[in-house]
C-alpha positions in Angstrom: 32.2 -4.7 -12.0 28.7 -3.2 -10.8 28.4 -2.4 -7.1 25.4 -3.1 -5.3 24.3 -1.6 -1.6 22.7 -4.0 0.8 21.2 -4.6 4.2 21.1 -8.1 5.7 20.7 -9.8 8.9 23.6 -12.4 9.7 23.2 -15.9 11.3 23.1 -14.1 14.6 20.5 -11.7 13.6 22.6 -8.6 13.8 22.0 -6.3 10.9 24.5 -5.2 8.5 25.0 -3.1 5.6 27.6 -2.4 3.0 28.5 -2.6 -0.6 29.3 -5.8 -2.5 30.5 -6.1 -6.2 29.0 -8.6 -8.5 28.3 -9.2 -12.3 24.5 -8.9 -11.6 21.8 -8.3 -9.1 21.0 -12.2 -9.0 25.0 -12.7 -8.4 24.9 -10.5 -5.9 21.9 -12.0 -3.9 23.7 -15.3 -4.2 26.9 -14.2 -2.8 25.1 -13.0 0.1 23.0 -15.8 0.7 26.0 -18.0 0.6 27.3 -16.4 3.7 24.0 -17.4 5.6 22.6 -14.0 5.7 18.9 -13.0 5.5 18.3 -10.5 2.8 16.5 -7.4 3.8 17.6 -5.1 0.8 19.9 -5.1 -2.2 19.6 -2.5 -5.0 22.2 -1.1 -7.6 24.8 1.2 -5.5 24.4 3.9 -8.5 20.7 4.1 -8.2 20.7 4.1 -4.3 23.2 7.0 -3.9 22.7 9.2 -6.8 20.3 12.0 -6.2 19.1 13.3 -9.7 16.9 16.2 -10.6 14.4 15.0 -12.8 14.2 16.8 -16.1 10.7 17.9 -17.8 11.0 15.0 -20.1 11.6 12.5 -17.2 8.5 13.9 -15.4 6.2 13.5 -18.6 7.6 10.0 -18.9 6.9 9.1 -15.4 3.4 10.5 -15.6 2.7 8.6 -18.8 4.1 5.3 -17.1 2.0 6.0 -14.0 -1.3 6.5 -16.2 -0.3 3.3 -18.2 0.5 1.1 -14.9 -2.4 2.6 -12.8 -4.0 0.4 -10.2 -7.1 1.6 -8.6 -6.5 2.6 -5.0 -9.3 0.2 -3.7 -7.2 -2.8 -5.3 -4.3 -1.6 -3.3 -6.1 -1.2 0.0 -7.7 -4.8 -0.3 -4.3 -6.4 -1.4 -2.9 -4.6 1.6 -5.5 -5.7 4.1 -5.2 -9.4 2.7 -1.3 -9.2 2.8 -1.4 -8.2 6.6 -4.3 -10.9 7.6 -2.3 -13.6 5.7 1.0 -12.7 7.0 -0.4 -12.4 10.8 -1.9 -15.9 10.0 1.8 -17.3 9.8 2.5 -17.7 5.8 5.5 -16.3 4.7 5.7 -13.6 1.9 6.4 -15.8 -1.1 3.2 -18.1 0.0 1.2 -15.2 0.6 2.0 -13.6 -2.7 1.5 -16.6 -4.7 -2.0 -17.2 -3.1 -3.0 -13.6 -3.7 -1.7 -13.9 -7.3 -4.0 -16.8 -7.8 -7.3 -14.9 -6.3 -6.5 -11.4 -8.0 -9.0 -10.4 -10.7 -7.4 -6.9 -11.7 -5.5 -7.8 -15.0 -3.0 -5.1 -14.4 -2.4 -5.9 -10.7 -2.2 -9.5 -11.4 0.6 -8.8 -13.5 2.5 -6.9 -10.7 1.8 -9.7 -8.4 3.5 -12.1 -10.9 6.3 -9.8 -11.1 6.6 -9.4 -7.2 6.3 -13.3 -7.0 9.1 -13.7 -9.5 11.5 -11.3 -7.8 10.9 -12.4 -4.2 11.6 -16.1 -5.3 15.0 -14.6 -6.7 15.8 -13.4 -2.9 14.8 -9.8 -3.1 12.8 -8.5 -0.2 9.2 -7.3 -0.5 10.0 -3.6 -0.3 12.7 -4.1 -2.9 10.5 -6.0 -5.5 7.7 -3.3 -4.9 10.4 -0.5 -5.6 10.4 -1.9 -9.3 6.5 -0.8 -9.8 6.6 3.2 -8.9 3.3 3.4 -10.9 1.6 1.3 -8.4 3.4 1.5 -4.9 4.2 4.9 -3.5 7.5 5.9 -1.9 5.6 6.1 1.5 4.1 2.5 0.9 7.6 1.0 0.0 9.4 2.9 3.1 6.6 1.6 5.6 7.2 -2.0 4.3 11.1 -1.5 4.4 10.8 -0.4 8.1 8.5 -3.2 8.8 11.1 -5.6 7.4 13.9 -4.2 9.4 12.1 -4.0 12.8 10.4 -7.4 12.0 7.1 -6.1 12.6 5.9 -6.1 9.0 2.3 -7.7 10.0 1.7 -4.6 12.4 3.1 -2.1 9.8 0.9 -3.5 7.2 -2.3 -3.2 9.4 -1.4 0.4 9.8 -0.9 0.8 6.3 -3.9 -0.6 5.2 -6.1 1.7 7.8 -4.2 4.6 6.4 -5.1 3.8 2.7 -8.4 3.1 3.7 -8.5 6.7 5.2 -7.0 8.2 2.2 -9.6 6.4 0.1 -12.6 7.6 2.3 -11.1 11.4 2.1 -10.6 11.3 -1.5 -14.1 9.9 -2.0 -15.7 12.6 0.1 -13.7 15.2 -1.8 -14.6 14.0 -5.2 -18.4 13.4 -4.4 -18.5 17.1 -3.4 -17.0 17.9 -6.8 -19.3 15.7 -9.0 -22.4 18.1 -8.9 -20.6 21.2 -10.0 -18.5 19.5 -12.6 -21.7 17.9 -14.2 -23.5 21.3 -13.9 -20.6 23.1 -15.6 -20.3 20.5 -18.2 -24.0 21.1 -19.1 -23.3 24.7 -19.0 -20.6 24.3 -21.5 -22.7 22.3 -23.8 -25.5 24.8 -23.6 -23.1 27.6 -24.3 -21.5 25.7 -27.3 -25.1 25.1 -28.6 -26.1 28.6 -28.5 -22.9 29.6 -30.3 -22.9 27.0 -33.2 -26.8 26.9 -33.9 -28.7 29.7 -32.3 -26.4 32.8 -33.1 -26.3 31.9 -36.7 -30.2 32.3 -36.8 -30.0 35.8 -35.3 -27.2 36.6 -37.8 -29.4 35.9 -40.5 -32.3 38.0 -39.5 -30.1 40.9 -38.6 -28.2 40.5 -42.3 -31.7 40.8 -43.9 -32.4 44.1 -42.0 -28.9 45.4 -42.7 -28.9 46.4 -39.3 -25.9 48.1 -37.5 -24.9 45.8 -34.6 -23.5 46.8 -31.5 -20.0 45.9 -30.7 -20.8 43.0 -28.2 -23.1 41.4 -30.6 -20.5 41.7 -33.4 -17.9 39.9 -31.3 -20.2 37.0 -30.4 -21.1 36.7 -34.1 -17.5 36.6 -34.9 -16.8 33.9 -32.2 -19.7 32.0 -33.7 -18.3 32.1 -37.4 -14.9 31.1 -36.1 -16.0 28.2 -34.2 -18.2 27.0 -37.0 -15.7 27.3 -39.9 -13.0 26.2 -37.9 -14.5 23.6 -35.5 -11.5 21.2 -35.7 -8.8 23.8 -35.5 -10.9 25.2 -32.2 -11.1 21.8 -30.8 -7.3 21.1 -31.3 -6.5 24.5 -29.7 -8.7 23.7 -26.8 -6.8 20.3 -26.6 -3.4 22.0 -26.9 -4.2 24.5 -24.3 -5.1 21.9 -21.9 -1.9 19.7 -22.5 0.1 23.2 -22.1 -1.5 23.5 -18.5 -0.4 19.8 -17.8 2.9 20.6 -19.0 3.3 23.7 -17.1 1.7 22.1 -13.9 4.7 19.5 -14.3 7.5 22.2 -14.1 8.6 23.2 -10.6 7.7 27.1 -11.1 4.3 26.1 -12.8 3.1 24.1 -10.1 4.3 26.2 -7.4 1.9 29.0 -9.0 -1.0 26.8 -9.3 -0.6 25.4 -5.8 -0.3 28.9 -4.3 -3.7 29.7 -6.3 -5.4 26.7 -5.2 -4.7 27.5 -1.5 -6.1 31.0 -1.9 -9.4 30.0 -3.5 -12.2 30.7 -1.1 -13.6 27.5 0.6 -11.7 25.3 -1.8 -8.5 26.4 -0.4 -9.5 25.8 3.2 -10.8 22.4 2.1 -7.3 21.6 0.5 -5.2 22.9 3.4 -7.1 20.8 6.1 -6.8 17.7 3.7 -3.0 18.5 3.5 -2.7 18.9 7.1 -4.7 15.8 8.0 -2.5 13.7 5.5 0.8 15.2 6.8 -0.3 14.7 10.4 -1.5 11.0 9.9 1.6 10.0 7.7 4.2 11.6 10.0 2.8 10.2 12.9 2.4 6.6 11.4 6.1 6.8 10.4 7.2 7.9 13.9 5.1 4.9 15.3 7.1 2.5 12.9 10.4 3.5 14.0 11.3 5.6 11.0 14.0 8.3 12.0 12.5 12.0 12.2 14.6 13.3 9.1 13.6 10.1 7.1 9.9 10.5 8.0 9.7 14.3 7.1 11.6 13.4 3.8 9.0 10.7 3.0 6.0 13.1 4.1 7.5 15.9 1.8 7.0 13.3 -1.3 3.5 12.3 0.1 2.1 15.9 0.2 0.9 17.1 -3.4 1.3 20.6 -2.8 4.4 22.5 -3.7 3.8 25.1 -1.1 3.5 22.5 1.7 6.5 20.4 0.2 8.8 23.5 0.5 7.7 24.0 3.9 8.2 20.4 4.8 11.9 20.6 3.2 12.6 23.9 5.4 11.5 22.0 8.3 14.0 19.2 7.6 16.7 22.0 7.4 15.9 23.5 10.6 15.8 20.0 12.5 19.2 19.5 10.8 20.4 22.6 12.5 19.2 21.4 15.8 15.7 22.9 16.3 13.1 20.7 17.8 10.2 19.5 15.5 7.7 22.2 16.6 10.2 25.0 16.5 11.1 23.8 12.9 7.4 23.7 12.0 7.0 27.3 13.4 9.9 28.4 11.6 8.8 27.1 8.3 5.6 29.1 8.5 3.3 26.9 6.3 1.8 24.8 9.2 -1.6 26.0 11.1 -0.9 27.2 14.7 -2.9 24.4 16.0 -0.8 21.8 14.4 2.5 23.5 15.5 1.0 23.7 19.3 0.0 19.8 19.2 3.4 18.9 17.9 5.1 21.0 21.0 2.6 19.3 23.5 3.7 16.1 21.9 7.5 16.6 22.4 6.8 17.6 25.9 5.0 14.9 27.0 6.9 12.2 24.8 3.8 11.2 22.8 4.3 12.9 19.6 2.9 9.9 17.6 -0.4 10.2 19.6 -0.5 14.0 19.3 -0.1 13.9 15.5 -2.9 11.1 15.3 -5.1 13.4 17.4 -4.1 16.2 14.8 -5.2 14.2 12.0 -8.7 13.6 13.6 -9.2 17.2 14.1 -8.3 18.0 10.5 -10.5 15.0 9.3 -13.5 16.9 11.2 -12.5 20.1 9.4 -12.5 18.7 6.1 -16.1 17.3 6.7 -17.3 20.6 7.9 -15.9 22.4 4.9 -17.3 19.7 2.5 -20.7 20.2 4.3 -20.6 24.0 3.8 -19.2 23.8 0.2 -22.3 21.3 -0.8 -24.8 23.8 0.9 -23.2 26.9 -0.9 -22.4 25.2 -4.3 -26.1 24.9 -5.6 -26.8 28.8 -5.2 -23.1 29.4 -6.7 -23.9 27.5 -9.6 -27.1 28.9 -10.3 -25.7 32.6 -10.3 -22.8 31.3 -12.8 -25.3 29.6 -15.2 -27.4 32.5 -15.0 -24.6 35.1 -15.8 -23.3 33.0 -18.6 -26.2 32.3 -20.5 -27.9 35.6 -19.5 -25.2 37.7 -21.1 -25.1 35.6 -24.4 -29.0 36.0 -24.7 -28.7 39.7 -23.9 -25.9 40.3 -26.3 -28.1 38.4 -29.0 -31.1 40.7 -28.5 -29.2 44.1 -28.0 -30.0 45.1 -31.6 -33.5 44.5 -30.9 -33.6 46.6 -27.9 -31.6 49.3 -29.7 -34.3 49.1 -32.6 -37.1 49.5 -29.9 -35.3 52.6 -28.4 -34.9 54.2 -31.8 -38.4 53.5 -32.8 -39.8 55.0 -29.5 -37.6 58.1 -30.2 -39.1 58.4 -33.7 -42.8 58.3 -32.4 -41.9 61.1 -29.8 
């Protein structure tokens, strides 16, 4: 018979946890309710206790699932804010979700809310119901909701979570807006280069063929590329698509992602932007988790799942190991050697004053300002950089095309002498 791990509050309000055997999840819920318990969390014991290493196929499957079930962040932000407001007004979770289900306009999220509503009516907690939708609710989101349920401060946790998600949305918008212009310009450059190779190079090729001229090596290479692309356009497109797909797959592997993330952090300006963004996210997340009453080790584990850079992930996991060995938070961060000295110093001050939550909040504000400063600098530098790139790429193609003409002019000049 299957086993289920549970966390409940008994009639006296005392929290209890353990393992119960039942034929199904619904049967386990009924058994616990019959004893007069308030259910906080119930899940399959095998899923709750097993620690599995995801294979590459699992990661690809999860990526596809997340893409298929993706809900825009602004929808999640609005839902969290509404949930916090309605819950603070005295509505219970079941009535709140039912009301939000009626008002929701996003079809994907409306379906998710319908499933949440059905699971909550069965007796599942909000966090357990959300855990069934990994493509919509992040591990951090679920952990904070669970901490709010356990501590009885769900409305406050939801308010903080809504503020946090709004900050993440705002930061993401800043970074993306800084990248829109260069992405657009590079796309136009690619189209111009493609047009030159497909349409312009053949015209020069015909002219040179009539004169039976000996072409310089760079021009021969360019003509060969043009012939290959034009005669095998579909194959070339498939090769490009396969290359992009290969990059995506490599990025899903541990070693590949680690290499890419190291390179990203070392790219001038972009690396600085990403590091500041990561430290802001780390500080805000860790401070919020500590404020919600999540134990230090659990908070660090959640932060390691939230930061989207493997170099920092490894650093956070090393920090967890050092904390388990008895080091303080700041000493563990220093030994991990991935955090900026400023953040380590603020963490140390927070430990000394007993206000570590506030110090990490201040650190987050500091790194927010750094992100804004780097984005402003990037915006001012990006236009001249793009002009240089475009001029170099297109200018090189034009020069290579005209090399035979230059050589012919030099030969004629020597002949006249």
